[in-house]
C-alpha positions as CSV (number, residue, x, y, z in Angstrom):
1,X,11.3,1.4,-35.1
2,X,13.0,-1.5,-33.4
3,X,13.4,-1.4,-29.8
4,X,17.6,-0.8,-30.0
5,X,16.5,2.5,-31.6
6,X,14.6,3.6,-28.9
7,X,16.9,6.4,-26.8
8,X,16.3,5.8,-23.1
9,X,15.0,9.0,-21.3
10,X,15.7,9.9,-17.7
11,X,13.1,9.3,-15.6
12,X,10.6,11.8,-14.7
13,X,10.8,12.8,-11.0
14,X,7.7,12.7,-9.3
15,X,6.7,14.5,-5.8
16,X,6.2,11.7,-3.4
17,X,2.8,11.2,-2.2
18,X,3.7,12.2,1.7
19,X,5.9,15.1,0.6
20,X,2.9,16.5,-1.1
21,X,0.4,15.7,1.6
22,X,3.1,17.6,4.3
23,X,3.1,20.5,1.8
24,X,-0.2,20.6,1.1
25,X,-1.5,20.7,4.6
26,X,1.5,23.4,5.5
27,X,0.1,25.2,2.7
28,X,-3.6,25.2,3.9
29,X,-2.2,26.0,7.5
30,X,0.0,29.2,6.2
31,X,-3.0,30.3,3.7
32,X,-5.1,30.1,6.4
33,X,-3.2,31.7,9.5
34,X,-2.6,34.5,7.1
35,X,-6.2,35.0,5.9
36,X,-7.6,34.8,10.1
37,X,-5.1,37.6,10.8
38,X,-6.2,39.6,8.0
39,X,-9.5,39.0,8.8
40,X,-9.2,39.8,12.2
41,X,-7.5,43.2,11.4
42,X,-10.4,44.0,9.3
43,X,-12.6,43.5,11.6
44,X,-10.9,45.1,14.5
45,X,-9.8,48.3,12.0
46,X,-13.8,48.2,11.3
47,X,-15.0,48.8,14.8
48,X,-12.3,51.2,15.7
49,X,-13.4,53.2,12.8
50,X,-17.0,52.6,14.0
51,X,-16.1,53.6,17.7
52,X,-14.4,56.8,16.5
53,X,-17.2,58.2,14.4
54,X,-19.7,57.3,16.9
55,X,-17.3,59.3,20.1
56,X,-16.8,62.1,17.7
57,X,-20.4,62.7,16.8
58,X,-21.5,62.4,20.7
59,X,-18.7,65.1,21.8
60,X,-19.9,67.4,18.6
61,X,-23.4,67.2,19.8
62,X,-22.5,68.0,23.4
63,X,-20.4,70.9,22.4
64,X,-23.5,72.1,20.0
65,X,-25.8,72.0,23.2
66,X,-23.3,73.5,26.0
67,X,-22.8,76.2,23.8
68,X,-18.9,76.4,25.1
69,X,-16.6,78.8,23.7
70,X,-14.6,77.3,21.4
71,X,-11.1,77.8,23.0
72,X,-7.7,75.7,23.2
73,X,-8.3,74.8,26.8
74,X,-11.7,73.1,25.7
75,X,-9.9,71.3,22.8
76,X,-7.2,70.1,25.5
77,X,-10.2,68.7,28.0
78,X,-12.1,67.1,25.1
79,X,-9.2,65.7,23.8
80,X,-8.7,63.8,27.3
81,X,-12.1,62.4,27.2
82,X,-12.4,61.5,23.6
83,X,-8.7,60.1,23.6
84,X,-8.1,62.3,20.2
85,X,-6.9,65.9,19.7
86,X,-9.4,68.3,19.0
87,X,-9.4,71.0,16.8
88,X,-12.1,73.8,16.3
89,X,-11.9,76.2,12.8
90,X,-14.4,78.7,11.6
91,X,-14.5,79.8,8.6
92,X,-11.3,81.3,7.1
93,X,-9.5,81.3,10.4
94,X,-6.7,79.1,11.3
95,X,-7.5,75.8,13.4
96,X,-7.5,76.0,17.0
97,X,-6.5,72.9,18.9
98,X,-5.0,72.2,22.8
99,X,-1.4,73.7,23.3
100,X,1.4,72.1,21.5
101,X,-1.3,70.1,19.4
102,X,-0.7,70.7,15.5
103,X,-2.7,69.5,12.6
104,X,-1.5,68.0,9.9
105,X,-2.4,70.3,6.6
106,X,-4.0,67.0,4.7
107,X,-6.8,67.1,7.7
108,X,-8.1,70.3,6.8
109,X,-8.8,69.0,3.3
110,X,-10.7,65.9,4.2
111,X,-14.8,66.2,4.3
112,X,-16.5,66.9,7.0
113,X,-19.3,63.9,6.9
114,X,-18.6,62.3,9.9
115,X,-16.3,59.6,8.5
116,X,-13.3,58.3,9.3
117,X,-10.4,59.6,6.7
118,X,-7.3,58.0,6.9
119,X,-3.8,60.7,6.3
120,X,-0.9,59.9,4.9
121,X,1.2,60.1,8.4
122,X,-0.9,57.4,9.8
123,X,-3.7,58.8,11.6
124,X,-7.3,59.1,11.2
125,X,-9.3,62.0,11.4
126,X,-13.3,62.4,11.8
127,X,-14.6,66.1,10.9
128,X,-17.8,67.3,11.3
129,X,-19.9,71.0,10.7
130,X,-22.0,72.4,13.2
131,X,-25.1,74.8,12.6
132,X,-23.4,77.9,12.8
133,X,-20.5,76.5,9.5
134,X,-18.0,75.9,12.1
135,X,-15.9,72.3,11.5
136,X,-14.9,70.5,14.1
137,X,-12.0,68.3,13.6
138,X,-10.9,64.8,15.9
139,X,-7.8,63.5,15.1
140,X,-6.2,59.9,16.4
141,X,-3.9,57.0,15.8
142,X,-5.1,54.9,13.6
143,X,-6.7,51.6,14.8
144,X,-3.2,49.3,16.4
145,X,-2.5,45.9,14.7
146,X,-3.6,43.2,16.2
147,X,-0.7,41.5,15.3
148,X,3.0,43.7,14.7
149,X,3.8,42.1,11.4
150,X,7.0,44.1,11.4
151,X,8.3,42.7,14.8
152,X,10.7,39.8,14.7
153,X,8.7,37.8,17.4
154,X,5.7,37.8,15.6
155,X,7.1,36.3,12.6
156,X,8.9,33.6,15.0
157,X,6.0,32.8,16.5
158,X,4.2,32.7,13.6
159,X,7.3,30.5,11.9
160,X,7.4,27.8,14.7
161,X,3.5,27.5,14.0
162,X,3.9,26.9,10.9
163,X,6.4,24.5,11.1
164,X,4.6,22.4,13.9
165,X,1.8,22.4,11.4
166,X,4.2,20.9,8.8
167,X,6.1,18.4,10.6
168,X,2.5,17.3,12.0
169,X,0.9,17.2,8.5
170,X,4.8,15.1,7.7
171,X,3.6,12.6,10.3
172,X,0.4,12.3,9.3
173,X,1.2,11.9,5.3
174,X,3.8,9.3,6.4
175,X,1.1,7.1,8.8
176,X,-1.0,6.8,5.4
177,X,1.6,6.3,2.5
178,X,4.5,4.1,4.3
179,X,1.4,1.0,4.9
180,X,0.3,2.1,1.1
181,X,4.2,1.6,0.3
182,X,3.8,-1.8,1.6
183,X,0.9,-3.1,0.3
184,X,1.9,-2.0,-2.9
185,X,5.5,-3.8,-2.8
186,X,3.2,-6.8,-2.2
187,X,0.7,-6.5,-5.0
188,X,3.0,-8.2,-7.4
189,X,3.9,-10.9,-5.3
190,X,-0.4,-11.8,-4.6
191,X,-0.8,-15.1,-5.3
192,X,2.8,-16.0,-6.0
193,X,4.9,-18.6,-4.2
194,X,6.9,-15.9,-2.7
195,X,6.2,-14.5,1.2
196,X,4.5,-11.5,1.2
197,X,5.9,-8.6,3.3
198,X,5.3,-7.3,6.7
199,X,1.4,-5.9,6.3
200,X,-0.4,-3.2,8.6
201,X,-3.2,-6.3,9.3
202,X,-3.6,-5.3,13.2
203,X,-4.8,-1.6,11.7
204,X,-8.4,-0.8,12.6
205,X,-8.8,1.8,10.1
206,X,-9.8,1.0,6.3
207,X,-5.8,0.6,5.7
208,X,-5.8,-2.3,7.9
209,X,-8.8,-4.0,6.7
210,X,-7.6,-3.7,2.8
211,X,-4.3,-5.1,4.4
212,X,-6.3,-7.9,5.9
213,X,-8.1,-8.6,2.6
214,X,-4.7,-8.3,0.3
215,X,-3.5,-11.7,2.3
216,X,-6.5,-13.3,2.5
217,X,-6.7,-13.0,-1.4
218,X,-2.7,-14.1,-1.5
219,X,-3.4,-17.3,0.5
220,X,-6.9,-18.2,-1.5
221,X,-4.6,-17.6,-5.0
222,X,-1.7,-19.8,-3.5
223,X,-4.4,-22.9,-2.8
224,X,-6.1,-22.6,-6.0
225,X,-2.7,-22.5,-7.8
226,X,-1.6,-25.7,-6.3
227,X,-5.2,-26.9,-6.8
228,X,-4.3,-26.3,-10.2
229,X,-1.3,-27.4,-10.1
230,X,-2.5,-30.8,-9.2
231,X,-5.2,-31.0,-11.5
232,X,-3.5,-30.4,-14.2
233,X,-0.7,-33.0,-13.2
234,X,-3.1,-35.5,-12.9
235,X,-4.7,-34.4,-16.4
236,X,-1.3,-34.5,-18.1
237,X,-0.7,-38.3,-16.6
238,X,-3.7,-39.0,-17.9
239,X,-3.2,-38.2,-20.9
240,X,0.2,-39.4,-21.6
241,X,-1.0,-42.6,-20.2
242,X,-3.9,-42.8,-22.3
243,X,-1.8,-42.0,-25.7
244,X,1.0,-44.5,-24.5
245,X,-1.4,-47.0,-23.9
246,X,-2.8,-46.5,-27.4
247,X,0.4,-46.2,-29.3
248,X,1.7,-49.0,-27.8
249,X,-1.1,-51.1,-28.5
250,X,-0.1,-51.9,-32.0
251,X,3.0,-52.5,-32.2
252,X,2.0,-55.3,-29.3
253,X,-0.4,-56.8,-31.4
254,X,2.2,-57.3,-34.6
255,X,4.9,-58.5,-31.9
256,X,2.3,-61.2,-30.9
257,X,1.0,-62.1,-34.9
258,X,4.9,-62.3,-36.2
259,X,5.9,-64.4,-32.9
260,X,2.9,-66.6,-33.6
261,X,4.1,-67.1,-37.0
262,X,7.8,-67.9,-36.0
263,X,6.4,-71.2,-35.2
264,X,5.8,-72.9,-38.8
265,X,7.5,-70.1,-40.9
266,X,9.9,-71.4,-43.4
267,X,13.6,-69.3,-43.0
268,X,12.6,-66.4,-45.1
269,X,9.5,-65.6,-43.9
270,X,10.7,-66.1,-40.2
271,X,14.0,-63.6,-41.3
272,X,11.1,-61.1,-42.3
273,X,9.2,-61.5,-38.9
274,X,12.1,-61.4,-36.8
275,X,12.9,-58.1,-38.6
276,X,9.8,-56.7,-37.9
277,X,9.5,-57.7,-34.2
278,X,12.6,-56.0,-33.8
279,X,11.4,-52.7,-35.3
280,X,8.6,-52.4,-33.5
281,X,10.2,-53.4,-30.5
282,X,12.5,-50.2,-30.8
283,X,9.2,-48.4,-31.6
284,X,8.1,-49.3,-28.3
285,X,11.6,-48.3,-26.9
286,X,11.2,-45.2,-28.5
287,X,8.0,-44.3,-27.7
288,X,8.7,-45.2,-23.8
289,X,11.9,-43.1,-24.1
290,X,9.7,-39.9,-25.4
291,X,7.5,-40.3,-22.4
292,X,10.4,-40.6,-20.0
293,X,12.4,-37.3,-21.4
294,X,9.4,-35.4,-21.6
295,X,8.6,-36.8,-17.7
296,X,12.2,-36.1,-16.3
297,X,13.9,-33.6,-18.5
298,X,17.4,-33.6,-17.2
299,X,20.2,-31.6,-18.4
300,X,22.4,-32.2,-21.2
301,X,25.8,-34.2,-20.5
302,X,27.9,-32.8,-23.2
303,X,30.5,-34.3,-24.4
304,X,32.8,-33.5,-28.0
305,X,31.1,-35.8,-30.6
306,X,30.7,-35.6,-34.6
307,X,27.0,-34.8,-35.1
308,X,27.4,-36.0,-39.1
309,X,29.3,-39.8,-37.5
310,X,26.1,-39.9,-35.2
311,X,23.6,-38.9,-37.8
312,X,24.9,-41.6,-39.9
313,X,24.8,-44.1,-37.3
314,X,20.9,-43.5,-36.4
315,X,20.5,-44.0,-39.9
316,X,21.7,-47.0,-40.5
317,X,19.2,-48.3,-37.5
318,X,16.4,-47.2,-39.3
319,X,16.8,-48.0,-42.8
320,X,15.3,-51.5,-42.1
321,X,12.6,-49.8,-41.4
322,X,12.6,-47.2,-43.3
323,X,12.8,-50.0,-46.5
324,X,9.8,-51.8,-44.9
325,X,7.6,-48.6,-45.0
326,X,8.9,-48.1,-48.8
327,X,11.1,-45.0,-47.8
328,X,14.4,-44.1,-48.9
329,X,17.0,-42.2,-46.2
330,X,19.4,-40.0,-48.2
331,X,22.6,-39.2,-45.8
332,X,26.0,-38.1,-47.6
333,X,27.9,-36.5,-44.8
334,X,30.6,-34.4,-46.7
335,X,32.8,-33.6,-43.4
336,X,32.3,-33.9,-39.6
337,X,30.3,-31.5,-37.4
338,X,31.9,-31.2,-34.4
339,X,30.2,-30.1,-31.3
340,X,29.5,-30.4,-27.8
341,X,26.7,-32.2,-26.7
342,X,25.0,-35.0,-24.9
343,X,24.8,-38.1,-27.5
344,X,22.0,-40.1,-26.3
345,X,19.6,-36.3,-26.3
346,X,20.6,-36.2,-29.6
347,X,20.3,-39.4,-31.1
348,X,16.8,-39.5,-29.8
349,X,16.5,-36.1,-32.0
350,X,17.4,-37.9,-35.0
351,X,15.4,-40.8,-34.3
352,X,12.3,-38.7,-33.7
353,X,13.1,-36.9,-36.8
354,X,13.1,-39.8,-39.1
355,X,10.6,-41.9,-37.4
356,X,8.0,-38.5,-38.2
357,X,9.2,-38.1,-41.8
358,X,8.9,-42.4,-42.2
359,X,5.2,-42.2,-41.3
360,X,4.3,-38.8,-42.9
361,X,4.9,-40.8,-46.0
362,X,2.7,-44.1,-45.8
363,X,3.1,-44.6,-50.0
364,X,6.5,-44.3,-49.5
365,X,9.1,-41.4,-50.5
366,X,12.5,-39.9,-50.0
367,X,14.1,-38.4,-46.7
368,X,16.9,-36.5,-47.2
369,X,19.2,-35.6,-43.9
370,X,21.9,-32.7,-43.9
371,X,24.2,-32.1,-40.9
372,X,25.4,-28.6,-41.2
373,X,28.8,-26.7,-39.7
374,X,27.4,-23.1,-39.3
375,X,30.4,-22.0,-37.1
376,X,29.3,-21.0,-34.0
377,X,26.3,-23.6,-34.5
378,X,25.5,-26.7,-35.7
379,X,22.2,-27.5,-37.6
380,X,20.2,-30.7,-38.6
381,X,17.7,-30.6,-41.6
382,X,15.5,-33.4,-42.7
383,X,13.3,-32.8,-45.6
384,X,10.6,-35.4,-46.8
385,X,8.0,-35.9,-49.5
386,X,5.2,-36.0,-47.3
387,X,2.0,-34.0,-47.4
388,X,3.6,-31.2,-45.4
389,X,2.5,-29.7,-41.8
390,X,-1.3,-28.4,-41.5
391,X,-1.5,-24.9,-40.7
392,X,-2.2,-25.8,-36.9
393,X,0.8,-27.4,-36.5
394,X,2.5,-25.2,-38.0
395,X,1.0,-22.6,-35.5
396,X,1.7,-25.3,-32.5
397,X,5.6,-26.7,-33.6
398,X,6.7,-28.5,-30.5
399,X,3.6,-28.1,-28.2
400,X,2.7,-31.2,-26.0
401,X,0.2,-33.4,-26.7
402,X,-0.5,-32.3,-29.8
403,X,-0.8,-34.8,-32.6
404,X,-2.6,-34.7,-36.2
405,X,-1.9,-38.6,-36.4
406,X,-4.1,-41.2,-35.4
407,X,-3.0,-42.6,-31.9
408,X,-0.4,-40.4,-31.6
409,X,1.1,-39.2,-28.3
410,X,2.1,-35.8,-29.6
411,X,5.5,-36.1,-27.4
412,X,7.8,-36.7,-30.5
413,X,8.1,-32.8,-31.8
414,X,7.9,-31.5,-28.1
415,X,10.8,-33.9,-26.9
416,X,13.0,-32.5,-30.2
417,X,12.3,-28.9,-29.1
418,X,13.5,-29.4,-25.6
419,X,16.6,-30.8,-25.8
420,X,17.1,-28.3,-28.6
421,X,17.0,-25.9,-26.4
422,X,18.7,-27.3,-23.6
423,X,21.6,-27.3,-26.3
424,X,21.0,-23.8,-26.5
425,X,19.4,-24.0,-29.8
426,X,15.8,-24.2,-31.2
427,X,13.3,-26.1,-33.8
428,X,12.3,-24.6,-36.8
429,X,9.9,-26.4,-39.1
430,X,8.1,-25.5,-42.1
431,X,6.8,-26.7,-45.4
432,X,9.4,-27.2,-48.4
433,X,7.8,-25.1,-51.8
434,X,7.9,-28.1,-53.7
435,X,6.0,-30.3,-51.4
436,X,6.9,-32.0,-48.7
437,X,8.3,-31.1,-44.6
438,X,11.3,-29.8,-43.3
439,X,12.7,-29.7,-39.4
440,X,15.8,-28.0,-39.0
441,X,17.2,-28.6,-35.3
442,X,19.6,-26.1,-34.4
443,X,22.5,-26.5,-31.3
444,X,24.9,-24.3,-29.9
445,X,28.4,-25.9,-30.7
446,X,29.8,-24.5,-27.0
447,X,28.1,-24.9,-23.5
448,X,26.2,-22.1,-22.7
449,X,26.6,-19.9,-25.4
450,X,23.5,-19.2,-27.7
451,X,24.9,-18.5,-31.0
452,X,22.3,-19.9,-33.3
453,X,22.2,-17.8,-36.2
454,X,18.8,-16.7,-37.3
455,X,18.8,-18.5,-40.8
456,X,16.2,-19.6,-43.2
457,X,15.1,-23.2,-42.6
């Protein structure tokens, strides 16, 4: 599936860490406070039950030893002492209580086992059976709630406490998440040339330690990057100097030899020597130009020009050197190829490609050159009959200092690629099906527009 076929989806919104932490604290406080209220209420309820049961049993024993008559007056007096309403009931008789007291009929059905039984009207009843079979019922309101949950002020107090807890949780969460956000934002810049944002290095906790470690790592990586850059520059300068010196040594030796031969040479031999001297001097000039172009790549100075005419001019200049190597340059321009480009840089492209093709055929051969107008782009294609590119050369096309030629600097195709890219184009290399290499240099005809078509070499 191509990237264009993938439909963008709406980004999933994740809860921020501070919100999550504050809500967690709030939920914990809410659940904890309610749990404590319920636990305390349960304990109070249990203790009230035990106290009521003990008081009822104690009063029943007192009545049993006192042998007092069971009357409404006794029920009233005992009720004032025990804090409960007291009822006496003989078998098959109506209960007797203090004047004005009424007994819920449900209390008569409660078992008399000395345990508290809740009634539907919110009261508790404890029933006991005397030795003679009479029943004593103690009735009182249920245990009062420690907090009246049905009162507005109770909920107002709890709500204020919960909001305060939530605010406290939010403040603590922000104290943790804000420095974490700044640390996360600075991570992509660690080791780069950019300055890190302000970090909490003054804090004395783990976050401050992490911030100080991050700053130290950033400074160390920047220093290491600078040392590596200096080392790479020195290494590159050394490779370029050694390659240039090695490459220039052979032409200089040839120039010295033919200059010595000119002293006693006849006119025909002198002409050949002068031609070779000029060719080797042009070769040295080309090597130095490649070195300078790679070391100091300036933006192209675009002017209207005819690529076909520029190629024809360069072919004429290199024909003597090609004939000396037994190579035939074939260029038959069909029509002008108008474009906007840097004429000196484009001449360098043509010269480098032709010299590479000539050097690739030590036993002679043909080089076919064509300049094409392809709408929004101009293309220069060079075919030779040499051995073609090796797999390693195809994989490292245009890589600096890669050369399979003995003594080669490995800058020819690098310079060509850089010039093509400066003209919003590209360099493509391949091998021809019938043998030999094919190099295609593409240039955009209009400045700033990458309109080079994706065509086969």
